C-alpha positions as a LaTeX table, in Angstrom:
\begin{tabular}{lrrr}
\hline
Residue & $x$ (\AA) & $y$ (\AA) & $z$ (\AA) \\
\hline
Unk1 & 39.36 & 8.76 & $-22.28$ \\
Unk2 & 40.20 & 12.46 & $-22.63$ \\
Unk3 & 38.16 & 15.01 & $-20.22$ \\
Unk4 & 34.85 & 16.17 & $-21.56$ \\
Unk5 & 33.92 & 19.86 & $-20.20$ \\
Unk6 & 30.94 & 19.66 & $-17.95$ \\
Unk7 & 27.46 & 20.70 & $-19.51$ \\
Unk8 & 26.42 & 22.35 & $-16.30$ \\
Unk9 & 29.26 & 25.11 & $-16.28$ \\
Unk10 & 28.53 & 26.08 & $-19.59$ \\
Unk11 & 24.44 & 26.21 & $-18.78$ \\
Unk12 & 25.66 & 28.45 & $-15.65$ \\
Unk13 & 27.75 & 30.96 & $-17.80$ \\
Unk14 & 24.93 & 31.31 & $-20.18$ \\
Unk15 & 22.32 & 31.97 & $-17.58$ \\
Unk16 & 24.86 & 34.67 & $-15.98$ \\
Unk17 & 25.29 & 36.31 & $-19.13$ \\
Unk18 & 21.85 & 36.75 & $-19.81$ \\
Unk19 & 20.64 & 37.55 & $-16.35$ \\
Unk20 & 23.76 & 39.44 & $-15.18$ \\
Unk21 & 23.61 & 37.48 & $-11.79$ \\
Unk22 & 25.44 & 39.47 & $-9.25$ \\
Unk23 & 27.27 & 38.50 & $-6.60$ \\
Unk24 & 24.68 & 37.91 & $-3.85$ \\
Unk25 & 22.89 & 35.54 & $-6.06$ \\
Unk26 & 25.84 & 33.47 & $-6.76$ \\
Unk27 & 26.12 & 32.63 & $-3.31$ \\
Unk28 & 25.19 & 29.23 & $-2.89$ \\
Unk29 & 21.27 & 28.36 & $-1.76$ \\
Unk30 & 20.49 & 25.20 & $-0.55$ \\
Unk31 & 17.49 & 22.87 & $-1.57$ \\
Unk32 & 15.96 & 19.68 & $-0.42$ \\
Unk33 & 15.69 & 16.85 & $-2.54$ \\
Unk34 & 12.76 & 14.46 & $-2.82$ \\
Unk35 & 13.56 & 10.93 & $-3.96$ \\
Unk36 & 10.81 & 8.65 & $-4.62$ \\
Unk37 & 11.02 & 4.81 & $-5.24$ \\
Unk38 & 9.05 & 3.73 & $-8.52$ \\
Unk39 & 8.50 & 0.43 & $-10.28$ \\
Unk40 & 11.55 & 0.98 & $-12.26$ \\
Unk41 & 13.64 & 2.33 & $-9.48$ \\
Unk42 & 14.38 & 5.49 & $-7.36$ \\
Unk43 & 13.64 & 9.19 & $-9.04$ \\
Unk44 & 14.20 & 12.31 & $-7.82$ \\
Unk45 & 10.74 & 13.65 & $-8.41$ \\
Unk46 & 10.62 & 16.86 & $-6.17$ \\
Unk47 & 12.91 & 19.68 & $-5.29$ \\
Unk48 & 12.23 & 22.16 & $-2.16$ \\
Unk49 & 13.40 & 25.59 & $-2.25$ \\
Unk50 & 13.44 & 28.55 & 0.61 \\
Unk51 & 12.36 & 31.64 & $-0.45$ \\
Unk52 & 13.61 & 34.74 & 1.32 \\
Unk53 & 10.15 & 36.22 & 0.86 \\
Unk54 & 6.79 & 35.02 & 1.85 \\
Unk55 & 4.92 & 33.88 & $-1.01$ \\
Unk56 & 1.13 & 33.06 & $-2.18$ \\
Unk57 & 1.49 & 31.45 & $-5.69$ \\
Unk58 & 4.54 & 30.84 & $-7.86$ \\
Unk59 & 4.73 & 29.85 & $-11.49$ \\
Unk60 & 6.73 & 26.63 & $-12.88$ \\
Unk61 & 7.83 & 28.97 & $-16.27$ \\
Unk62 & 9.78 & 31.06 & $-13.85$ \\
Unk63 & 12.17 & 28.35 & $-13.13$ \\
Unk64 & 14.74 & 26.13 & $-14.79$ \\
Unk65 & 16.24 & 22.83 & $-13.37$ \\
Unk66 & 19.78 & 21.41 & $-14.29$ \\
Unk67 & 21.42 & 17.93 & $-13.37$ \\
Unk68 & 24.65 & 16.67 & $-13.07$ \\
Unk69 & 25.23 & 12.74 & $-12.45$ \\
Unk70 & 28.65 & 11.80 & $-11.71$ \\
Unk71 & 30.35 & 8.68 & $-9.91$ \\
Unk72 & 34.01 & 7.82 & $-8.70$ \\
Unk73 & 32.98 & 4.11 & $-9.15$ \\
Unk74 & 32.59 & 4.36 & $-13.06$ \\
Unk75 & 31.95 & 6.37 & $-15.74$ \\
Unk76 & 28.08 & 7.35 & $-16.52$ \\
Unk77 & 27.54 & 7.68 & $-20.25$ \\
Unk78 & 28.08 & 11.26 & $-21.41$ \\
Unk79 & 24.04 & 11.46 & $-23.01$ \\
Unk80 & 22.88 & 10.78 & $-19.05$ \\
Unk81 & 25.76 & 12.64 & $-17.37$ \\
Unk82 & 24.21 & 16.18 & $-17.60$ \\
Unk83 & 20.96 & 17.88 & $-18.86$ \\
Unk84 & 17.74 & 19.61 & $-18.18$ \\
Unk85 & 14.85 & 18.43 & $-16.13$ \\
Unk86 & 11.08 & 18.97 & $-16.90$ \\
Unk87 & 8.93 & 20.92 & $-14.38$ \\
Unk88 & 5.40 & 19.68 & $-14.65$ \\
Unk89 & 4.29 & 21.95 & $-11.77$ \\
Unk90 & 4.99 & 24.36 & $-9.05$ \\
Unk91 & 3.52 & 25.60 & $-6.16$ \\
Unk92 & 4.04 & 27.46 & $-2.32$ \\
Unk93 & 4.64 & 24.41 & 0.08 \\
Unk94 & 6.03 & 23.94 & 3.39 \\
Unk95 & 9.69 & 22.44 & 4.19 \\
Unk96 & 8.43 & 18.82 & 3.43 \\
Unk97 & 6.98 & 19.87 & 0.32 \\
Unk98 & 3.13 & 19.80 & 1.33 \\
Unk99 & 1.14 & 22.28 & $-0.59$ \\
Unk100 & 0.17 & 25.65 & 1.73 \\
Unk101 & $-1.58$ & 28.79 & 0.87 \\
Unk102 & 0.99 & 31.10 & 1.86 \\
Unk103 & 4.89 & 30.10 & 3.05 \\
Unk104 & 8.59 & 30.50 & 2.56 \\
Unk105 & 9.13 & 27.35 & 0.53 \\
Unk106 & 8.73 & 26.35 & $-3.28$ \\
Unk107 & 8.15 & 22.68 & $-4.29$ \\
Unk108 & 8.91 & 21.77 & $-8.00$ \\
Unk109 & 7.61 & 18.68 & $-9.08$ \\
Unk110 & 9.67 & 17.23 & $-11.85$ \\
Unk111 & 8.81 & 14.89 & $-14.55$ \\
Unk112 & 10.13 & 11.43 & $-14.24$ \\
Unk113 & 9.50 & 8.13 & $-16.62$ \\
Unk114 & 10.75 & 4.72 & $-16.87$ \\
Unk115 & 12.81 & 5.51 & $-19.76$ \\
Unk116 & 14.60 & 8.78 & $-18.54$ \\
Unk117 & 17.23 & 7.85 & $-16.54$ \\
Unk118 & 18.08 & 11.87 & $-15.78$ \\
Unk119 & 15.56 & 11.87 & $-13.00$ \\
Unk120 & 17.59 & 8.94 & $-11.08$ \\
Unk121 & 20.20 & 9.60 & $-8.15$ \\
Unk122 & 21.23 & 5.61 & $-8.87$ \\
Unk123 & 23.13 & 4.04 & $-11.80$ \\
Unk124 & 23.72 & 0.23 & $-12.27$ \\
Unk125 & 27.61 & 0.66 & $-12.91$ \\
Unk126 & 30.21 & $-2.35$ & $-13.21$ \\
Unk127 & 33.00 & $-2.65$ & $-10.66$ \\
Unk128 & 35.75 & $-4.99$ & $-11.81$ \\
Unk129 & 34.17 & $-8.36$ & $-12.90$ \\
Unk130 & 30.61 & $-7.44$ & $-10.95$ \\
Unk131 & 28.27 & $-4.73$ & $-11.14$ \\
Unk132 & 25.35 & $-3.52$ & $-9.12$ \\
Unk133 & 23.30 & $-0.27$ & $-8.19$ \\
Unk134 & 24.56 & 2.49 & $-6.41$ \\
Unk135 & 23.63 & 5.98 & $-5.18$ \\
Unk136 & 25.85 & 8.47 & $-7.43$ \\
Unk137 & 26.66 & 12.01 & $-7.20$ \\
Unk138 & 23.15 & 13.77 & $-8.02$ \\
Unk139 & 23.51 & 17.40 & $-8.26$ \\
Unk140 & 20.97 & 19.95 & $-9.10$ \\
Unk141 & 21.20 & 23.76 & $-10.25$ \\
Unk142 & 17.84 & 25.46 & $-9.84$ \\
Unk143 & 17.53 & 29.12 & $-11.55$ \\
Unk144 & 14.49 & 31.89 & $-11.03$ \\
Unk145 & 14.90 & 33.61 & $-14.14$ \\
Unk146 & 12.45 & 36.25 & $-12.73$ \\
Unk147 & 14.56 & 36.95 & $-9.42$ \\
Unk148 & 18.08 & 35.71 & $-10.67$ \\
Unk149 & 18.32 & 33.50 & $-7.73$ \\
Unk150 & 20.10 & 30.36 & $-7.79$ \\
Unk151 & 20.00 & 26.98 & $-5.69$ \\
Unk152 & 22.83 & 24.92 & $-5.94$ \\
Unk153 & 23.66 & 22.99 & $-2.84$ \\
Unk154 & 21.77 & 20.10 & $-1.52$ \\
Unk155 & 20.78 & 20.68 & 2.11 \\
Unk156 & 18.68 & 17.73 & 2.80 \\
Unk157 & 17.14 & 14.58 & 1.19 \\
Unk158 & 13.78 & 12.93 & 1.72 \\
Unk159 & 12.93 & 9.56 & 0.78 \\
Unk160 & 9.74 & 8.65 & 1.66 \\
Unk161 & 9.04 & 5.42 & 3.45 \\
Unk162 & 12.80 & 4.46 & 3.12 \\
Unk163 & 13.59 & 7.05 & 5.96 \\
Unk164 & 11.46 & 4.88 & 8.28 \\
Unk165 & 13.70 & 1.94 & 7.96 \\
Unk166 & 16.82 & 1.48 & 10.05 \\
Unk167 & 19.71 & 1.12 & 7.36 \\
Unk168 & 22.57 & 0.68 & 10.10 \\
Unk169 & 22.15 & $-3.32$ & 11.05 \\
Unk170 & 25.20 & $-5.36$ & 10.86 \\
Unk171 & 25.63 & $-9.23$ & 11.52 \\
Unk172 & 28.76 & $-11.24$ & 11.71 \\
Unk173 & 27.90 & $-14.71$ & 11.52 \\
Unk174 & 29.64 & $-17.67$ & 13.16 \\
Unk175 & 31.42 & $-18.60$ & 10.22 \\
Unk176 & 32.68 & $-15.13$ & 9.95 \\
Unk177 & 30.59 & $-13.79$ & 7.04 \\
Unk178 & 29.62 & $-10.33$ & 7.61 \\
Unk179 & 26.17 & $-9.05$ & 6.35 \\
Unk180 & 24.36 & $-5.77$ & 6.51 \\
Unk181 & 20.49 & $-5.30$ & 6.64 \\
Unk182 & 17.75 & $-2.78$ & 6.84 \\
Unk183 & 14.94 & $-3.26$ & 9.11 \\
Unk184 & 11.37 & $-1.69$ & 9.78 \\
Unk185 & 9.31 & $-2.04$ & 12.94 \\
Unk186 & 5.97 & $-0.83$ & 13.04 \\
Unk187 & 4.39 & 1.50 & 15.54 \\
Unk188 & 1.43 & $-0.72$ & 16.76 \\
Unk189 & $-0.53$ & $-1.65$ & 19.78 \\
Unk190 & $-0.29$ & $-5.41$ & 18.87 \\
Unk191 & 1.72 & $-7.72$ & 21.27 \\
Unk192 & 3.00 & $-9.93$ & 18.39 \\
Unk193 & 3.81 & $-8.94$ & 14.49 \\
Unk194 & 4.58 & $-10.96$ & 11.99 \\
Unk195 & 8.08 & $-10.71$ & 10.06 \\
Unk196 & 8.38 & $-10.23$ & 6.17 \\
Unk197 & 12.03 & $-11.13$ & 5.10 \\
Unk198 & 13.11 & $-9.79$ & 1.62 \\
Unk199 & 15.86 & $-10.78$ & $-0.12$ \\
Unk200 & 17.50 & $-8.94$ & $-2.73$ \\
Unk201 & 18.53 & $-9.46$ & $-6.53$ \\
Unk202 & 21.74 & $-9.64$ & $-8.20$ \\
Unk203 & 22.30 & $-5.76$ & $-8.54$ \\
Unk204 & 21.84 & $-4.62$ & $-5.02$ \\
Unk205 & 24.59 & $-6.49$ & $-3.25$ \\
Unk206 & 27.18 & $-4.37$ & $-1.13$ \\
Unk207 & 27.30 & $-2.60$ & 2.18 \\
Unk208 & 24.50 & 0.25 & 1.87 \\
Unk209 & 21.26 & $-1.52$ & 2.61 \\
Unk210 & 19.34 & 1.42 & 1.43 \\
Unk211 & 19.89 & 0.09 & $-1.98$ \\
Unk212 & 18.26 & $-3.15$ & $-1.70$ \\
Unk213 & 14.96 & $-1.80$ & $-0.30$ \\
Unk214 & 14.81 & 1.11 & $-2.96$ \\
Unk215 & 16.37 & $-0.20$ & $-6.07$ \\
Unk216 & 13.28 & $-2.23$ & $-6.94$ \\
Unk217 & 10.77 & $-0.65$ & $-4.48$ \\
Unk218 & 10.78 & $-3.55$ & $-1.78$ \\
Unk219 & 10.55 & $-0.78$ & 1.00 \\
Unk220 & 6.75 & $-0.80$ & $-0.20$ \\
Unk221 & 6.23 & $-3.78$ & 2.51 \\
Unk222 & 6.26 & $-1.31$ & 4.92 \\
Unk223 & 3.55 & 0.70 & 2.96 \\
Unk224 & 0.09 & 1.32 & 4.78 \\
Unk225 & $-1.42$ & $-0.52$ & 1.80 \\
Unk226 & 0.43 & $-3.81$ & 2.52 \\
Unk227 & 0.91 & $-3.38$ & 6.26 \\
Unk228 & $-3.12$ & $-3.08$ & 6.80 \\
Unk229 & $-3.32$ & $-6.90$ & 5.57 \\
Unk230 & $-0.86$ & $-8.04$ & 8.55 \\
Unk231 & $-1.94$ & $-5.52$ & 11.38 \\
Unk232 & 1.33 & $-4.29$ & 11.34 \\
Unk233 & 4.46 & $-6.15$ & 10.21 \\
Unk234 & 8.34 & $-6.07$ & 10.74 \\
Unk235 & 10.25 & $-5.87$ & 7.77 \\
Unk236 & 13.90 & $-7.43$ & 7.35 \\
Unk237 & 15.95 & $-6.67$ & 4.39 \\
Unk238 & 19.51 & $-8.61$ & 4.67 \\
Unk239 & 21.98 & $-7.36$ & 2.27 \\
Unk240 & 24.98 & $-9.46$ & 0.83 \\
Unk241 & 28.33 & $-8.10$ & 0.25 \\
Unk242 & 28.66 & $-10.02$ & $-3.05$ \\
Unk243 & 25.55 & $-12.13$ & $-4.57$ \\
Unk244 & 23.16 & $-14.65$ & $-2.64$ \\
Unk245 & 24.46 & $-17.12$ & $-5.52$ \\
Unk246 & 28.14 & $-16.98$ & $-4.68$ \\
Unk247 & 29.15 & $-20.70$ & $-4.69$ \\
Unk248 & 31.36 & $-22.45$ & $-2.29$ \\
Unk249 & 33.61 & $-22.77$ & $-5.53$ \\
Unk250 & 33.93 & $-18.90$ & $-6.04$ \\
Unk251 & 31.58 & $-19.42$ & $-9.11$ \\
Unk252 & 27.93 & $-18.50$ & $-9.58$ \\
Unk253 & 25.82 & $-21.40$ & $-8.29$ \\
Unk254 & 22.39 & $-22.25$ & $-9.73$ \\
Unk255 & 21.71 & $-24.84$ & $-7.01$ \\
Unk256 & 24.24 & $-27.19$ & $-8.34$ \\
Unk257 & 26.61 & $-26.42$ & $-5.36$ \\
Unk258 & 25.81 & $-24.84$ & $-1.92$ \\
Unk259 & 26.06 & $-21.25$ & $-1.58$ \\
Unk260 & 28.50 & $-19.14$ & 1.04 \\
Unk261 & 25.54 & $-17.19$ & 2.80 \\
Unk262 & 22.55 & $-19.29$ & 3.52 \\
Unk263 & 24.03 & $-20.34$ & 6.95 \\
Unk264 & 24.76 & $-16.55$ & 8.02 \\
Unk265 & 21.31 & $-15.37$ & 6.66 \\
Unk266 & 19.31 & $-17.81$ & 8.99 \\
Unk267 & 21.48 & $-16.73$ & 11.69 \\
Unk268 & 21.18 & $-12.96$ & 10.91 \\
Unk269 & 17.01 & $-13.90$ & 10.88 \\
Unk270 & 17.00 & $-15.81$ & 14.27 \\
Unk271 & 19.25 & $-13.16$ & 15.82 \\
Unk272 & 16.61 & $-10.44$ & 14.70 \\
Unk273 & 13.79 & $-12.52$ & 15.93 \\
Unk274 & 15.54 & $-12.92$ & 19.26 \\
Unk275 & 16.66 & $-8.90$ & 19.59 \\
Unk276 & 12.54 & $-8.18$ & 18.78 \\
Unk277 & 10.53 & $-10.69$ & 20.98 \\
Unk278 & 7.46 & $-9.34$ & 19.68 \\
Unk279 & 7.74 & $-10.79$ & 16.65 \\
Unk280 & 5.41 & $-14.02$ & 16.21 \\
Unk281 & 7.51 & $-16.75$ & 15.26 \\
Unk282 & 4.83 & $-18.89$ & 13.63 \\
Unk283 & 4.55 & $-15.61$ & 11.21 \\
Unk284 & 8.11 & $-15.42$ & 9.36 \\
Unk285 & 7.82 & $-14.80$ & 5.94 \\
Unk286 & 10.50 & $-15.15$ & 3.22 \\
Unk287 & 10.83 & $-13.85$ & $-0.07$ \\
Unk288 & 13.10 & $-12.55$ & $-2.84$ \\
Unk289 & 13.54 & $-11.99$ & $-6.50$ \\
Unk290 & 16.37 & $-13.65$ & $-8.67$ \\
Unk291 & 19.34 & $-13.88$ & $-6.83$ \\
Unk292 & 17.16 & $-13.58$ & $-3.73$ \\
Unk293 & 14.49 & $-16.05$ & $-5.25$ \\
Unk294 & 17.52 & $-18.37$ & $-5.20$ \\
Unk295 & 18.02 & $-18.07$ & $-1.87$ \\
Unk296 & 14.35 & $-18.01$ & $-0.91$ \\
Unk297 & 14.02 & $-21.50$ & $-1.95$ \\
Unk298 & 17.45 & $-22.46$ & $-0.48$ \\
Unk299 & 16.40 & $-21.20$ & 3.11 \\
Unk300 & 13.19 & $-23.17$ & 2.74 \\
Unk301 & 14.76 & $-26.29$ & 1.87 \\
Unk302 & 17.17 & $-26.03$ & 4.57 \\
Unk303 & 14.93 & $-24.88$ & 7.25 \\
Unk304 & 11.60 & $-26.24$ & 6.22 \\
Unk305 & 9.62 & $-25.91$ & 9.45 \\
Unk306 & 10.70 & $-22.54$ & 10.19 \\
Unk307 & 8.87 & $-20.26$ & 8.02 \\
Unk308 & 5.29 & $-19.77$ & 7.61 \\
Unk309 & 5.35 & $-19.24$ & 3.78 \\
Unk310 & 7.79 & $-18.12$ & 1.06 \\
Unk311 & 6.77 & $-15.71$ & $-2.00$ \\
Unk312 & 9.50 & $-15.87$ & $-4.78$ \\
Unk313 & 9.50 & $-13.73$ & $-8.26$ \\
Unk314 & 11.92 & $-14.56$ & $-11.31$ \\
Unk315 & 13.39 & $-17.67$ & $-9.47$ \\
Unk316 & 17.26 & $-18.13$ & $-10.13$ \\
Unk317 & 17.14 & $-21.69$ & $-8.62$ \\
Unk318 & 17.42 & $-24.21$ & $-11.71$ \\
Unk319 & 14.67 & $-27.02$ & $-11.08$ \\
Unk320 & 17.47 & $-29.85$ & $-12.25$ \\
Unk321 & 19.13 & $-29.00$ & $-8.90$ \\
Unk322 & 15.77 & $-29.38$ & $-6.92$ \\
Unk323 & 16.21 & $-33.05$ & $-5.84$ \\
Unk324 & 13.23 & $-35.41$ & $-4.80$ \\
Unk325 & 14.19 & $-35.07$ & $-1.31$ \\
Unk326 & 14.38 & $-31.15$ & $-1.44$ \\
Unk327 & 10.73 & $-31.42$ & $-2.88$ \\
Unk328 & 9.39 & $-33.67$ & $-0.05$ \\
Unk329 & 10.74 & $-30.76$ & 2.25 \\
Unk330 & 9.10 & $-28.22$ & 0.16 \\
Unk331 & 5.60 & $-29.96$ & $-0.42$ \\
Unk332 & 3.96 & $-28.60$ & 2.91 \\
Unk333 & 5.15 & $-25.09$ & 2.69 \\
Unk334 & 2.77 & $-22.41$ & 1.43 \\
Unk335 & 4.93 & $-21.21$ & $-1.55$ \\
Unk336 & 3.59 & $-18.49$ & $-4.25$ \\
Unk337 & 5.93 & $-18.07$ & $-7.27$ \\
Unk338 & 5.57 & $-14.98$ & $-9.69$ \\
Unk339 & 7.52 & $-15.48$ & $-13.08$ \\
Unk340 & 7.23 & $-13.85$ & $-16.55$ \\
Unk341 & 6.94 & $-15.80$ & $-20.07$ \\
Unk342 & 9.59 & $-13.53$ & $-21.62$ \\
Unk343 & 12.09 & $-13.64$ & $-18.74$ \\
Unk344 & 15.61 & $-13.60$ & $-20.55$ \\
Unk345 & 17.47 & $-13.92$ & $-17.02$ \\
Unk346 & 16.06 & $-16.72$ & $-15.30$ \\
Unk347 & 13.99 & $-18.78$ & $-17.99$ \\
Unk348 & 10.45 & $-19.87$ & $-16.42$ \\
Unk349 & 11.10 & $-23.34$ & $-18.30$ \\
Unk350 & 13.80 & $-24.11$ & $-16.36$ \\
Unk351 & 13.10 & $-22.79$ & $-12.89$ \\
Unk352 & 9.88 & $-22.28$ & $-11.56$ \\
Unk353 & 7.19 & $-23.53$ & $-14.12$ \\
Unk354 & 8.60 & $-27.34$ & $-13.80$ \\
Unk355 & 9.24 & $-26.69$ & $-10.32$ \\
Unk356 & 5.51 & $-25.87$ & $-9.57$ \\
Unk357 & 4.32 & $-28.92$ & $-11.58$ \\
Unk358 & 6.60 & $-31.14$ & $-9.55$ \\
Unk359 & 5.11 & $-29.83$ & $-6.56$ \\
Unk360 & 1.43 & $-30.28$ & $-7.48$ \\
Unk361 & 2.09 & $-33.94$ & $-8.74$ \\
Unk362 & 3.53 & $-34.96$ & $-5.46$ \\
Unk363 & 0.24 & $-33.24$ & $-3.59$ \\
Unk364 & 1.50 & $-29.73$ & $-2.36$ \\
Unk365 & $-1.63$ & $-27.99$ & $-1.60$ \\
Unk366 & $-0.79$ & $-24.57$ & $-0.93$ \\
Unk367 & 1.52 & $-24.07$ & $-3.63$ \\
Unk368 & 0.67 & $-21.36$ & $-6.06$ \\
Unk369 & 2.27 & $-19.93$ & $-9.52$ \\
Unk370 & 1.28 & $-16.52$ & $-11.01$ \\
Unk371 & 2.94 & $-16.61$ & $-14.90$ \\
Unk372 & 2.58 & $-13.60$ & $-16.45$ \\
Unk373 & 2.90 & $-12.96$ & $-20.42$ \\
Unk374 & 5.10 & $-9.66$ & $-20.09$ \\
Unk375 & 6.15 & $-7.45$ & $-17.15$ \\
Unk376 & 3.89 & $-4.17$ & $-17.90$ \\
Unk377 & 3.52 & $-0.73$ & $-16.72$ \\
Unk378 & 0.82 & $-1.37$ & $-14.00$ \\
Unk379 & 0.17 & 2.50 & $-13.24$ \\
Unk380 & $-1.14$ & 3.18 & $-16.82$ \\
Unk381 & 0.99 & 6.60 & $-16.60$ \\
Unk382 & 3.45 & 5.40 & $-19.25$ \\
Unk383 & 1.48 & 3.41 & $-21.60$ \\
Unk384 & 0.08 & 0.40 & $-19.70$ \\
Unk385 & $-0.28$ & $-2.93$ & $-21.25$ \\
Unk386 & 1.91 & $-1.31$ & $-24.15$ \\
Unk387 & 4.78 & $-0.24$ & $-22.18$ \\
Unk388 & 6.97 & $-3.23$ & $-21.32$ \\
Unk389 & 9.57 & $-3.64$ & $-18.58$ \\
Unk390 & 12.48 & $-6.33$ & $-18.87$ \\
Unk391 & 10.63 & $-9.47$ & $-18.58$ \\
Unk392 & 12.82 & $-10.34$ & $-15.65$ \\
Unk393 & 11.41 & $-7.77$ & $-13.63$ \\
Unk394 & 8.25 & $-9.84$ & $-12.26$ \\
Unk395 & 8.87 & $-8.25$ & $-8.77$ \\
Unk396 & 6.91 & $-5.24$ & $-10.00$ \\
Unk397 & 3.56 & $-7.04$ & $-9.42$ \\
Unk398 & 5.01 & $-8.71$ & $-6.29$ \\
Unk399 & 6.05 & $-5.43$ & $-4.68$ \\
Unk400 & 2.76 & $-3.81$ & $-5.86$ \\
Unk401 & 0.87 & $-6.52$ & $-4.66$ \\
Unk402 & $-0.90$ & $-7.13$ & $-7.97$ \\
Unk403 & $-0.82$ & $-10.84$ & $-8.07$ \\
Unk404 & $-4.15$ & $-12.71$ & $-7.68$ \\
Unk405 & $-4.70$ & $-15.65$ & $-10.18$ \\
Unk406 & $-2.91$ & $-19.14$ & $-10.23$ \\
Unk407 & $-1.24$ & $-21.02$ & $-13.00$ \\
Unk408 & $-4.33$ & $-22.00$ & $-14.52$ \\
Unk409 & $-5.66$ & $-18.52$ & $-14.34$ \\
Unk410 & $-8.01$ & $-18.92$ & $-11.51$ \\
Unk411 & $-8.26$ & $-16.87$ & $-8.48$ \\
Unk412 & $-6.12$ & $-17.77$ & $-5.39$ \\
Unk413 & $-8.60$ & $-17.92$ & $-2.35$ \\
Unk414 & $-8.48$ & $-18.21$ & 1.55 \\
Unk415 & $-11.76$ & $-19.44$ & 3.11 \\
Unk416 & $-13.49$ & $-19.04$ & $-0.43$ \\
Unk417 & $-12.50$ & $-15.62$ & $-0.59$ \\
Unk418 & $-10.66$ & $-14.52$ & $-3.74$ \\
Unk419 & $-7.08$ & $-12.62$ & $-2.42$ \\
Unk420 & $-3.90$ & $-10.82$ & $-3.51$ \\
Unk421 & $-0.44$ & $-12.38$ & $-2.73$ \\
Unk422 & $-0.36$ & $-10.30$ & 0.55 \\
Unk423 & $-3.58$ & $-11.05$ & 1.78 \\
Unk424 & $-2.84$ & $-14.90$ & 1.08 \\
Unk425 & 0.75 & $-14.55$ & 2.81 \\
Unk426 & $-0.70$ & $-12.62$ & 6.10 \\
Unk427 & $-3.01$ & $-15.62$ & 6.51 \\
Unk428 & $-0.64$ & $-18.30$ & 6.65 \\
Unk429 & 0.55 & $-19.41$ & 9.79 \\
Unk430 & 2.81 & $-22.53$ & 11.09 \\
\hline
\end{tabular}
């Protein structure tokens, strides 16, 4: 494919000619990028600029923001590779982006939306026969048309909540399989804390554990809103170098054959628990979505007495491959499944729905199933119920703790009190 001239140099030339930018302003100025995880993925929604002069007010109309998105892993579609970002607000701030009355920093709030990929520093790219979400080169050029100052080098990046995770974890299992992982430990006076395990979907494999916790907002298990239900909880997010559903034959498994990872994961979990003796072994919870939903069910089947509860969205384990013997192992484990009727990838009628009915038929007393019509914009900012995400994304409800009802539409209760899925899980003990 022949090379195309980047749009950004054209922007820069145009700006230079209009404002006659002199040499001192052409010198690179640095900025801090703030990347926030949303229901549809990470977006750069703030940029923080240093000013040589002390300011008391700024005007958003004085600034223009241009972005260039690229990657050495694969080609980003031209229409999403460069363009202009919209500014919705500007204010004087400190170096963290907090509003102040007087200071030397300017924060620009940038418009983001689920249907606007220009805001994302992450991209789903194919790499050979597989694909996944990866961090890309995300470069901004910010221009103050009044002062002619330009900022075009990222000095720092702030990723709220994700920055509180340790993303350097590695574990080599006894069979030689190597896994990376992210972990979070709360600051709490409690002597014993529960552990929440999250297993990512098929698009978050690799060796960068920051991807599984922000690609679909799994970092939210460390948020104050969810942590309060547990009185503080550790969070562990293992990452596979390929896919959790990597079968022993080399093909994808949906339960018809063993995968190559479940032994390595349980070893990782047990090692992490031993390294953190304040974790309560009676309150270890495991969950995941899609590929991770498959692995969650696999771990529950293989280790039926180890976990206090399981929570699963968009289950990818086919019901036909759950044997009656497996079903008996699952019967007494508290499980809450979440799915959408219009999921095109893991179809409810061949995964979660029949499994739920089989469990109820054999007398499972603490198994719940929330089946949504669609996956909608639960924030109400982008159309609410009229804005539909891909039906596979039922983890949106899970990560935001917006799951309350059982399959029959009634509220799930604990001791007679209606609860959310996280409240329910926090109440489960072995």
